[in-house]
N, CA, C and O atoms as CSV, one atom per row, in Angstrom:
chain,resi,resn,atom,element,x,y,z
A,1,MET,N,N,10.182,70.180,-28.914
A,1,MET,CA,C,9.237,69.926,-29.988
A,1,MET,C,C,9.850,69.023,-31.058
A,1,MET,O,O,9.149,68.204,-31.652
A,2,SER,N,N,11.126,69.165,-31.303
A,2,SER,CA,C,11.764,68.339,-32.327
A,2,SER,C,C,11.863,66.875,-31.897
A,2,SER,O,O,11.901,65.980,-32.741
A,3,VAL,N,N,11.905,66.628,-30.572
A,3,VAL,CA,C,11.960,65.257,-30.079
A,3,VAL,C,C,10.649,64.533,-30.411
A,3,VAL,O,O,10.665,63.350,-30.752
A,4,ILE,N,N,9.542,65.223,-30.316
A,4,ILE,CA,C,8.247,64.614,-30.634
A,4,ILE,C,C,8.199,64.213,-32.107
A,4,ILE,O,O,7.669,63.153,-32.443
A,5,ILE,N,N,8.733,65.029,-32.963
A,5,ILE,CA,C,8.743,64.712,-34.399
A,5,ILE,C,C,9.627,63.501,-34.669
A,5,ILE,O,O,9.262,62.630,-35.458
A,6,VAL,N,N,10.779,63.441,-34.022
A,6,VAL,CA,C,11.683,62.301,-34.200
A,6,VAL,C,C,11.019,61.025,-33.698
A,6,VAL,O,O,11.078,59.993,-34.367
A,7,LEU,N,N,10.386,61.084,-32.523
A,7,LEU,CA,C,9.715,59.898,-31.979
A,7,LEU,C,C,8.522,59.486,-32.834
A,7,LEU,O,O,8.260,58.295,-33.000
A,8,LEU,N,N,7.807,60.453,-33.372
A,8,LEU,CA,C,6.684,60.148,-34.251
A,8,LEU,C,C,7.152,59.459,-35.527
A,8,LEU,O,O,6.530,58.493,-35.968
A,9,ILE,N,N,8.217,59.931,-36.112
A,9,ILE,CA,C,8.770,59.300,-37.314
A,9,ILE,C,C,9.282,57.900,-37.001
A,9,ILE,O,O,9.083,56.971,-37.784
A,10,ALA,N,N,9.945,57.751,-35.853
A,10,ALA,CA,C,10.460,56.435,-35.470
A,10,ALA,C,C,9.326,55.442,-35.237
A,10,ALA,O,O,9.414,54.294,-35.673
A,11,SER,N,N,8.266,55.868,-34.559
A,11,SER,CA,C,7.168,54.941,-34.273
A,11,SER,C,C,6.402,54.577,-35.543
A,11,SER,O,O,5.972,53.433,-35.692
A,12,ILE,N,N,6.227,55.509,-36.441
A,12,ILE,CA,C,5.569,55.195,-37.711
A,12,ILE,C,C,6.434,54.257,-38.545
A,12,ILE,O,O,5.912,53.379,-39.232
A,13,SER,N,N,7.732,54.433,-38.492
A,13,SER,CA,C,8.642,53.540,-39.224
A,13,SER,C,C,8.571,52.116,-38.684
A,13,SER,O,O,8.509,51.155,-39.451
A,14,VAL,N,N,8.580,51.989,-37.368
A,14,VAL,CA,C,8.499,50.648,-36.764
A,14,VAL,C,C,7.155,50.002,-37.097
A,14,VAL,O,O,7.102,48.812,-37.409
A,15,ALA,N,N,6.075,50.771,-37.034
A,15,ALA,CA,C,4.754,50.234,-37.373
A,15,ALA,C,C,4.700,49.812,-38.839
A,15,ALA,O,O,4.092,48.792,-39.164
A,16,ALA,N,N,5.320,50.575,-39.713
A,16,ALA,CA,C,5.343,50.219,-41.135
A,16,ALA,C,C,6.140,48.935,-41.365
A,16,ALA,O,O,5.769,48.120,-42.209
A,17,ILE,N,N,7.226,48.753,-40.623
A,17,ILE,CA,C,8.031,47.529,-40.761
A,17,ILE,C,C,7.208,46.312,-40.327
A,17,ILE,O,O,7.216,45.282,-41.001
A,18,PHE,N,N,6.500,46.434,-39.200
A,18,PHE,CA,C,5.672,45.321,-38.743
A,18,PHE,C,C,4.519,45.054,-39.705
A,18,PHE,O,O,4.172,43.895,-39.931
A,19,LEU,N,N,3.929,46.072,-40.263
A,19,LEU,CA,C,2.864,45.884,-41.243
A,19,LEU,C,C,3.395,45.180,-42.485
A,19,LEU,O,O,2.745,44.278,-43.014
A,20,PHE,N,N,4.573,45.588,-42.952
A,20,PHE,CA,C,5.185,44.939,-44.111
A,20,PHE,C,C,5.478,43.469,-43.820
A,20,PHE,O,O,5.233,42.609,-44.666
A,21,ALA,N,N,6.004,43.175,-42.620
A,21,ALA,CA,C,6.315,41.792,-42.259
A,21,ALA,C,C,5.040,40.949,-42.186
A,21,ALA,O,O,5.039,39.795,-42.613
A,22,PHE,N,N,3.960,41.515,-41.651
A,22,PHE,CA,C,2.698,40.781,-41.575
A,22,PHE,C,C,2.135,40.502,-42.959
A,22,PHE,O,O,1.715,39.380,-43.242
A,23,LEU,N,N,2.123,41.507,-43.821
A,23,LEU,CA,C,1.598,41.316,-45.173
A,23,LEU,C,C,2.445,40.330,-45.964
A,23,LEU,O,O,1.909,39.550,-46.751
A,24,TRP,N,N,3.747,40.353,-45.768
A,24,TRP,CA,C,4.645,39.419,-46.447
A,24,TRP,C,C,4.371,37.988,-45.979
A,24,TRP,O,O,4.372,37.062,-46.791
A,25,SER,N,N,4.136,37.801,-44.670
A,25,SER,CA,C,3.877,36.447,-44.169
A,25,SER,C,C,2.528,35.927,-44.645
A,25,SER,O,O,2.390,34.734,-44.915
A,26,VAL,N,N,1.528,36.802,-44.753
A,26,VAL,CA,C,0.226,36.371,-45.275
A,26,VAL,C,C,0.347,35.996,-46.744
A,26,VAL,O,O,-0.241,35.010,-47.188
A,27,LYS,N,N,1.102,36.775,-47.489
A,27,LYS,CA,C,1.283,36.497,-48.915
A,27,LYS,C,C,1.996,35.172,-49.148
A,27,LYS,O,O,1.697,34.477,-50.120
A,28,ASN,N,N,2.925,34.811,-48.282
A,28,ASN,CA,C,3.684,33.571,-48.436
A,28,ASN,C,C,3.002,32.360,-47.819
A,28,ASN,O,O,3.590,31.279,-47.790
A,29,GLY,N,N,1.776,32.510,-47.325
A,29,GLY,CA,C,1.016,31.358,-46.843
A,29,GLY,C,C,1.327,30.929,-45.435
A,29,GLY,O,O,1.127,29.761,-45.100
A,30,GLN,N,N,1.802,31.808,-44.606
A,30,GLN,CA,C,2.137,31.454,-43.229
A,30,GLN,C,C,0.895,31.059,-42.426
A,30,GLN,O,O,0.994,30.232,-41.520
A,31,TYR,N,N,-0.247,31.621,-42.732
A,31,TYR,CA,C,-1.457,31.404,-41.946
A,31,TYR,C,C,-2.487,30.546,-42.664
A,31,TYR,O,O,-3.669,30.623,-42.327
A,32,LYS,N,N,-2.095,29.735,-43.633
A,32,LYS,CA,C,-3.050,28.934,-44.403
A,32,LYS,C,C,-3.447,27.640,-43.709
A,32,LYS,O,O,-4.466,27.053,-44.073
A,33,ASP,N,N,-2.697,27.177,-42.737
A,33,ASP,CA,C,-3.002,25.915,-42.069
A,33,ASP,C,C,-4.119,26.138,-41.063
A,33,ASP,O,O,-3.886,26.649,-39.968
A,34,GLU,N,N,-5.335,25.753,-41.440
A,34,GLU,CA,C,-6.485,25.936,-40.559
A,34,GLU,C,C,-6.959,24.634,-39.938
A,34,GLU,O,O,-7.839,24.650,-39.078
A,35,ILE,N,N,-6.397,23.508,-40.353
A,35,ILE,CA,C,-6.899,22.218,-39.892
A,35,ILE,C,C,-6.100,21.681,-38.706
A,35,ILE,O,O,-6.695,21.232,-37.726
A,36,SER,N,N,-4.799,21.715,-38.768
A,36,SER,CA,C,-4.012,21.030,-37.746
A,36,SER,C,C,-4.025,21.670,-36.363
A,36,SER,O,O,-3.926,20.919,-35.393
A,37,PRO,N,N,-4.139,22.990,-36.175
A,37,PRO,CA,C,-4.149,23.492,-34.796
A,37,PRO,C,C,-5.291,22.958,-33.928
A,37,PRO,O,O,-5.042,22.614,-32.773
A,38,PRO,N,N,-6.536,22.869,-34.424
A,38,PRO,CA,C,-7.568,22.294,-33.553
A,38,PRO,C,C,-7.402,20.794,-33.350
A,38,PRO,O,O,-7.822,20.266,-32.321
A,39,VAL,N,N,-6.805,20.103,-34.298
A,39,VAL,CA,C,-6.667,18.654,-34.201
A,39,VAL,C,C,-5.435,18.279,-33.382
A,39,VAL,O,O,-5.407,17.212,-32.768
A,40,ARG,N,N,-4.438,19.123,-33.362
A,40,ARG,CA,C,-3.180,18.821,-32.688
A,40,ARG,C,C,-3.371,18.588,-31.198
A,40,ARG,O,O,-2.620,17.819,-30.598
A,41,ILE,N,N,-4.354,19.232,-30.590
A,41,ILE,CA,C,-4.570,19.086,-29.154
A,41,ILE,C,C,-5.116,17.700,-28.807
A,41,ILE,O,O,-5.022,17.269,-27.658
A,42,LEU,N,N,-5.682,17.002,-29.787
A,42,LEU,CA,C,-6.269,15.698,-29.519
A,42,LEU,C,C,-5.231,14.591,-29.386
A,42,LEU,O,O,-5.516,13.553,-28.788
A,43,PHE,N,N,-4.051,14.788,-29.923
A,43,PHE,CA,C,-3.012,13.764,-29.877
A,43,PHE,C,C,-2.181,13.917,-28.614
A,43,PHE,O,O,-1.791,15.024,-28.242
A,44,ASP,N,N,-1.918,12.801,-27.966
A,44,ASP,CA,C,-1.091,12.822,-26.766
A,44,ASP,C,C,0.366,12.936,-27.148
A,44,ASP,O,O,0.804,12.378,-28.154
A,45,ASP,N,N,1.103,13.655,-26.348
A,45,ASP,CA,C,2.545,13.700,-26.523
A,45,ASP,C,C,3.137,12.432,-25.927
A,45,ASP,O,O,2.542,11.804,-25.051
A,46,ALA,N,N,4.300,12.069,-26.408
A,46,ALA,CA,C,4.966,10.904,-25.853
A,46,ALA,C,C,5.360,11.214,-24.413
A,46,ALA,O,O,5.995,12.233,-24.140
A,47,THR,N,N,4.981,10.338,-23.505
A,47,THR,CA,C,5.305,10.580,-22.103
A,47,THR,C,C,6.754,10.195,-21.849
A,47,THR,O,O,7.168,9.089,-22.196
A,48,PRO,N,N,7.512,11.070,-21.263
A,48,PRO,CA,C,8.912,10.746,-20.995
A,48,PRO,C,C,9.013,9.737,-19.855
A,48,PRO,O,O,8.258,9.799,-18.884
A,49,THR,N,N,9.945,8.821,-19.989
A,49,THR,CA,C,10.155,7.843,-18.927
A,49,THR,C,C,11.143,8.423,-17.931
A,49,THR,O,O,12.198,8.936,-18.303
A,50,VAL,N,N,10.789,8.336,-16.680
A,50,VAL,CA,C,11.633,8.870,-15.614
A,50,VAL,C,C,12.418,7.717,-15.023
A,50,VAL,O,O,11.842,6.732,-14.560
A,51,GLN,N,N,13.726,7.844,-15.040
A,51,GLN,CA,C,14.569,6.820,-14.448
A,51,GLN,C,C,14.866,7.215,-13.015
A,51,GLN,O,O,15.242,8.351,-12.726
A,52,GLN,N,N,14.690,6.256,-12.131
A,52,GLN,CA,C,14.911,6.532,-10.722
A,52,GLN,C,C,16.401,6.551,-10.441
A,52,GLN,O,O,17.123,5.615,-10.782
A,53,GLN,N,N,16.847,7.617,-9.823
A,53,GLN,CA,C,18.249,7.743,-9.456
A,53,GLN,C,C,18.510,6.913,-8.203
A,53,GLN,O,O,17.690,6.908,-7.285
A,54,PRO,N,N,19.625,6.221,-8.157
A,54,PRO,CA,C,19.936,5.440,-6.957
A,54,PRO,C,C,20.178,6.362,-5.766
A,54,PRO,O,O,20.826,7.402,-5.885
A,55,THR,N,N,19.658,5.966,-4.644
A,55,THR,CA,C,19.849,6.757,-3.429
A,55,THR,C,C,20.725,5.961,-2.482
A,55,THR,O,O,21.041,4.799,-2.735
A,56,GLU,N,N,21.109,6.592,-1.401
A,56,GLU,CA,C,21.969,5.912,-0.428
A,56,GLU,C,C,21.222,4.781,0.265
A,56,GLU,O,O,21.835,3.786,0.655
A,57,GLU,N,N,19.908,4.918,0.425
A,57,GLU,CA,C,19.120,3.857,1.076
A,57,GLU,C,C,19.062,2.613,0.198
A,57,GLU,O,O,19.043,1.498,0.719
A,58,ASN,N,N,19.033,2.777,-1.113
A,58,ASN,CA,C,18.958,1.639,-2.020
A,58,ASN,C,C,20.308,0.977,-2.242
A,58,ASN,O,O,20.358,-0.162,-2.705
A,59,ASN,N,N,21.390,1.649,-1.928
A,59,ASN,CA,C,22.740,1.138,-2.192
A,59,ASN,C,C,23.437,0.680,-0.911
A,59,ASN,O,O,24.628,0.936,-0.740
A,60,THR,N,N,22.747,0.037,-0.048
A,60,THR,CA,C,23.388,-0.445,1.169
A,60,THR,C,C,24.087,-1.760,0.867
A,60,THR,O,O,23.457,-2.713,0.411
A,61,ASN,N,N,25.367,-1.811,1.118
A,61,ASN,CA,C,26.177,-3.012,0.872
A,61,ASN,C,C,26.629,-3.576,2.213
A,61,ASN,O,O,27.798,-3.443,2.578
A,62,GLU,N,N,25.728,-4.195,2.941
A,62,GLU,CA,C,26.083,-4.725,4.249
A,62,GLU,C,C,26.405,-6.172,4.194
A,62,GLU,O,O,26.725,-6.773,5.220
């Protein structure tokens, strides 16, 4: 029975820590950016250039 009380206190403590962290992030403006997430998908990322590695077929020195 005492294990249940310890686990209950531990789980409530962890939940309180996460609630405090969430409220702190909302207070500091972490979630205020409402414009850029929908617009960000419209911009293309820079496409990486792939350099072809030399193979044995391309390096024949006959």
